[in-house]
N, C-alpha and C positions, 0 to 999 in steps of 0.2 A: 591536214585538212585545210583547204583554201575556201574562203568565203568570199564570193563576188557580190558586191552591193551595187545593183544596177539602178537605172533611173525610172523604173515603173512605179506603180503604187506600193507603198510600204506601210504596213501596220507597225508603227515605230515600237510599240511595247513588245510585239512579237519578235521583230528584228533584233532588238536588244537582248531578248531572252536567248535567241539562237547564238549571238556573238558572246554572250556571257557563259553559255554552256560550253562553247568551244573557245575557252579563254587562251588557248595556245595557238589559235588559228592564225593563218596568213590571210590578210585582208586586201582585196583589190577593189578600189572605188571606181565606179564607172559613171562619168558625166554627172547627171543630176544626183546620183547616189552619193556624190561627194557632199552634198548639202546635209544629208542625214548624219554622215560621219562627222562633219564640221560641228554641227549642233550639239552632238553628244561627246565631243572631244575624244573621238576614236581616231588614232592615227593609222592610216592605211599603210600597207607595205608598198603598194604601187597604185598609180592612178592612170587610167586610160580614157580616151574619148576624144570627141571633136569639140567639146565644151560649148555646144550650141544651146544647151538647155540648163546651164548652171550659172549662178550669179558670178559676174566678173570679179567681184570682191573676193569670193571664195576661191575661184580659180587662181587668182593672183596670190592669194595666201599660200596655196600649196606650191606654186611655182617659185615664189620669192622668199618665203619665210620658213620653209621646211626643206629637209633634205630627201623627201619622198621622191623616188623616181617617177617622172611624169612622161607618159607616152601620148603625145597630142597629135591628132590626125585631122586632115582636111575634111570638112563635112561632105565633100564630094568624094566618096570612097566606095569600095566594092564589098564591104562588110559592115554589119551593125557594130555599135560600140560593145554590146554584150558579147558578140561573137569574137571580137578582138580580145576581150578579157578572158573568154574561155580558152582561146588558143594560147594565150600567155600562160594561163594556169597549167595547161598541159605541158608546155615547155619547161615549167618550173618543177615538174616531176611529182605532182601530187598524187595521192592514192584515192582521196575523197574530195568531192567538190560540192558545195552548196551555193545555189544562186538565189539571192533575195532581190526583190524589186523587179522581177521578170514577168509579173502578172498584172492584171487589172488595166483599166483604160483601154488602149488600142489593141484590138484583137490581132492586127497584122503583126505587131511587135511580139505578142504572146506566141503566136504560131511560129514565127521565126525562131524564137528562143527554144521552143520545144524541139524543132528540127535541129537546132544547134547542139542539142544533147547528144547527137550522133558523133560529134567530134571527140569528146572524152570517152564515150562508150566504145568507139573503135580502138581506143588506146587502153582499154581495160580499166578505166577509172569509174568509180561509183559516183555519178553526178546526179544531183537532184535539184529541181526547181521547187522552192518551198514558199508558201505563204501561210496565213493563219488557218486556211481551210483546205489546202491542197499540198500533196506531195506528188511530184511528177518525175518519172525516170524511164529509162528504156531497159528492156530485158531481151535476152537472146536465146532463151531456152528455159529449162525446168526452173521454176521459182515457187517457193513456198511462202504463203502469207499466214502468219499466226494471229489469231483474233486479238490476243493480249498485247501484240506488238504493232497492230495496224495504226496508221496515222488517223484514220476515221473509220466509221462503220461501213463505208461504201468503197467499192473499187470498180474501175472501168478499164477496158482494154481496147486499143485501136492499132491497126497495123501502120507501120511506117515504111513506105517505100514499095508497097504492093501487097497482093494477097498472101496470107500465111495459111499453109495447109496443115492438116492433121492437128488442129488446134484443140486442146482439151482443158476443161476446168473441172476439177473434182473437188467435192466438199463444199460447194457453194449452194446458195438458195436456188440459182439457175445454172445447173451444170451443163457442160457441152462435151460431146465426144466426136472426134474425127470431123470437126467443123472446119469450113473454109472461112477464115476471118478476112472480111473484105472492108475496104474503106467506104462502102457505099450504103451502109445502113447503121442504125443505132442499137442493134441487138445487144451489144455488150456494155451498155451503159448502166451504171448504178446497180451492180451486183452486190451480194452480201455473203459472208461466211456463214454456213449453216451450223457448224459446230465449233470445233477448235482451230481448224486450219484448212486452207485451200491450197491445192497444188495445181499450178498452171504449167503445162508443157506443150511443145510444138516442135515440128520437124525442122524448121529453119526459118530464117527471117528475123525481123526486128519488130518488137511490139512496144507501144507506149503504154505504161501502166500508171494509172492515176488512183491514189488513195485519197478519199475526200470525206469532208464532213460538212454539215450545214452551219450557218453563221451562229446559231444559238448553242452549238455543242462545244464542249471544252476539249 
């Protein structure tokens, strides 16, 4: 398991719970995400970024006072810091990837991070963006959601890269059969499991699956 701690909004208590749960994980700190790791005395295995949004004191600490490998990039580059970290995680050969600090704040960064999930997805890696209310991943075919294993009570689906044909949702409050899933409407937002499980299947393509909960839900 590789955990990427990126520079978006972090619920620190939640992020710590993820890192403690995955106590044998490999940690990549990304730009401002280094500040969270520094505050909580968590030593990353790698650091990447252009360091344009992290305290110079903290950047210098990792550069000069630790043996952590640092991959520093010019701010004028062709990929986001989070994408660089995701590509590094793929080359390190992980089977599972969790990305923290990839949501909140700027929506352009969030959407770029969601699209970057395609990088590990194409390599057969189970990669998820997590925060306190959301679990976001990509699926490429039949997927079963069990009510007692859901991240929250709601799930939403969106196509990534174009229309998805023969799209079916069985066992949900709002089922679908032979639907064309398009990027042009909000039909598939905020569905729920009707009984014990939901089965999603489709003929081909890639679908963004979000499992979500409201802020007052545990």
